N, C-alpha and C positions, 0 to 999 in steps of 0.2 A: 228565507234566504238571507235575512239580516244578520243572523248569527254567523254565517259563512263569511260575509263581508267583514264582520268584526274579527273573525279568526284570521283572515288573510291580512288584515291590517296589523294584528299582533305579530304575525309571522314576518311581514315586511320589516318590522323593527327589530326582530330578535334572531332570525335564522342566520343571517350573514355573520353575526357576531358570536355565534355559538362556538366555543373554544375547541371542541373535539371534532375530528374528522373520521369518516369511515372509508376505507379503501375496499372497493368491490372486487379488486384483482387478487389481493393477498388475504382478504377477509380479516383485516385487522383494524382496530380503532387507534387513531393517532391523537395523542393528548394535546399536543402543542401546535397543530397545524401542519400543512404540507411544506416541503422545501420549495425554493424557487425552481422554475422550469427553464427551458431554453430562452436565452435572451433576457434572463432575470425575471421572467413572468412570475408574479408572486403567488404563493399558495397553490402550486401546480403539481409538484412531484412528490409521490409518496416516499417517506424516508426509509421504508422497509423494502419495498420491491422496485422503486423507481418509476412506477406507472404514472402516466400523464392523464389528462382529462379524457382523451380519445380512448385510451386503454380501459379506463374505468367504465366508460359508457359502453364499450364493446362487451365487457363482462356483463352489464345489465342487459344488453340487447340479446346476448346468447341465452341468458337465463329466461327471458321472455319467449324466445323462439324455440327453445329446446324441445318442448313437447310436440311441436309441429314438425320437427326435423326428422322424427322417426329413427330408423336404423341407419346409421351413417356408414357407408362403405368406404369411400375415398374422400378424405378431407384435404384439400389443397390450400396451403398457406403461402402466398406469394410475398417475398421480402419479409420474412418473419422477424419478430422482435422477441427478446428474452422475457419481456413483460407479458406477452400474450400466449406464448407457447404453453405454459401451465394451464391456461384456460382451455385450450383445445384438447389437452390430455383428459380433462374431466368429461369430455363429450363421448368418450369410449368409441371413437371411430375404429373400424377394423384396420384402416390404413391411414396414417397421418404423414403427409409428404410436405416438406418445406423446400421451397424452390426460390432461387435467386440467380443473378448473373455471376456472382462470385467476385464482384468488384471490391468487397470489403470482407473483413474476417468473420462475419456472422456465420453461425453453424447452419448448414442446409443439408438436405438429402439428395437433391438433384440440382444440377446447374442448367439453367434455361431462362428463356425470356417470355414475358407475358404475350409477346407478339407471335410466338411460335411454341405453344405449350406442347410438351412431349407426352401427351395423353390421348387416348382414343376419344372419339366423339361420344358424348352422353355418358362419360365414365365418372364424373365428379358430382358428389352429393352435396358438399359444402365447400365453397371457395371463398377465401378472404383476401382481399386486395386493397390494402390500406396505404394511402399515400404513395402510390406507385405510378399511376397513369400521367401525373404531372411531370414525370421524368422522361416519358417515352415520346420520341419524336412522332412516331406513327401510332397515335393513341387509338385510332379507329381499328387498326389491326388487332390491338390488345383487346378491345371490346368484342370484336367478332370472335376471337379465340375464347374469351369467357363464355359467350353464347354457345360456341361449338361444343365445349367439353362438358357443360352442365347436363346432368341427367334430366329426365322428364320431370321429376319432382325436386330437382336440385335448386339450391339457393346460393347466391353470391352476395357477400357483404362488401360494399365498396365505399371508400371515403377518399375525397380529394379536397384540396383547398378550393374554396367556392365563394364567389361573391354574388349572391342573388341580386337580381335587378340590373345586371351588367351583361355584356357579351364577353366571351372568352378572349383574353389577351394572350397571344402566343407568338413565339418567334424562335424556332429551334436554332437559328443561326446567330442569335444575339450574343454579343460577348459577355463574359462572366459578370463584369460590373453592372452591365445593364440588366442582366437576369436577376441579380440581387435586388436591384431597385424596382423592377417590374413584377417579378414573380416570387420574391422573398428568399430565394436561395440560388446559389450559383449553379446547382445541378438541376434546377427546374426549367422547363421550356415553355410553360404556360401558367396562367392563373385562370381557372374556369369560371364562367358565368352561367346564365340560365341555359344557354344552348348545350351545356354538358348533357342535360337530360335528353335533348333532341338527338344527340350523338348516340347515346345508349339505345334509344328506341330504334334508330335507323339501323343499328347493328343486330337487331333481333332480340332485344332485352325488354321485358316488362319491368316497370320500376314502381317501388313504393318507398316513400320517404318516412324516416323516423328521426326524431330529435329527443334530447333529454326532456325538453318541455312537453312534448306530445306524450311521451310514455310515463313521465314521473310527475309532471307539474313543475312549475317554476321554483317553488320552495324546496322541494326535495332535490331538484338539480342543484340549487344553491348550497344546500347542506352537504351534498356529496362533492361539491366543487367541480361540477361539470360545466361545460359551456352550453347554456340552455338551448340555443338554436343551431348548434353544430350538427350538420346533417349527415346521416348514414343512409345509403341507398340499399334496399333489399331488392335484388334482381332475380328474375326468373326468365327462362327461355320463352319467348313469345314471338309469333310472326304477325300479330295484329295489335300490338301494344300501342297505346297513345300516352302522351305526356299528361299526367294528372294536373288539375288546377294548381297554380303556383302556391296558393295558400293552404293546400291540403297536405297534412301529414297524419300518419296513422296514430291513433290514440287508443289506449286501453281502458280509459275510464276510471282509473284508480286514484286520480288526483285528490278527490275529497277524502278518501281514506288516508292517503299519505299526509295530507294537510292536518287531519285530526290527530294523527300520531305525533307529528312534529309539534303541533300546538301543545299537546299534553306534555311532551318532553321538555319543551322550553319553559312552560309554566312551572313544572316541577323543579327545574333548575333555578328559576327565579325565586321560588319559595325557599329553596335550600340556601341560596345566597343571602336572602333577607334574614333567615333564621340564624345563620352564622353571624351576621352583623349584630343582631339583637343579643345573642348569647355572649359575644365577646366583650361588650362594654360592661355589662353587669358583673361578669366574673372578675374583670380587672378591678372594678370598684370595690367589690367584696374583699378581694385580696388586700387591697390598700387599707380598708377599714380594719380588717383583722390585724394587720401589721401595726397599724397606728394604735389600736387598743392594747395590744401587748406592750408596745413601747410605753404607752401611758401608764399601764399598770406597773411595768418594771421601774419606772421613774418614781411612782408613788411609794414603792417599798423602800 
């Protein structure tokens, strides 16, 4: 185990400073880092596709889940974003429906609300609801609707602003300036705490947590510039679900493999940098010596 500890120590010192980035949404390598994100958050937005950390982790999560999703009949994307729509097209669902209220110019297929989904019970095989419920005054109605429309084998991916170790702070009647202060945005009505999961369970949803750290390990999450503990909930319809222990997140056991790959990658880069440094100085010295020799010979003639 000592070699793994040494490897982790090397990665702690090298991965964060690795100059290149990989975007899992557009599948491109970025040479000079990501652009600032909302609020000036550094190194957050892909310069090619505009994806943020949550979009890139969604791409990773879909890649992990895809074999278990099987044949997808209806894929429902609530409040779609241009960064994620291409990801869902790759899943080859027979029907891909984008739904939103129509309050902004985003492109959708159906106008509707998460609190009253215009779909039959048990008809949705994959539902994605990212950063929606914090906007909804009656979020329990939205959660019950998600449970209602999921098929027997259906899966929902949900993400909300969440402060673990706290209780949900909410007030749909708060004025805008107070919402910004308490909830982060003028159109948010709450900031979720631990009881978010109790709400999901009470509405008939079984939950499983995943984070970049649990799926990829801390160092791979750092290299991909994800938020290591940003949680996504995988939901399935369940009448007897319980909230799992607070420190339990799904893991796939690939962290040692990813760490070995990153360690080799950063060591190779380190050797390349050192080789360039060694080769630069002698070449400069030789060029000077040759020029000096010619000058000396020319003067002697």
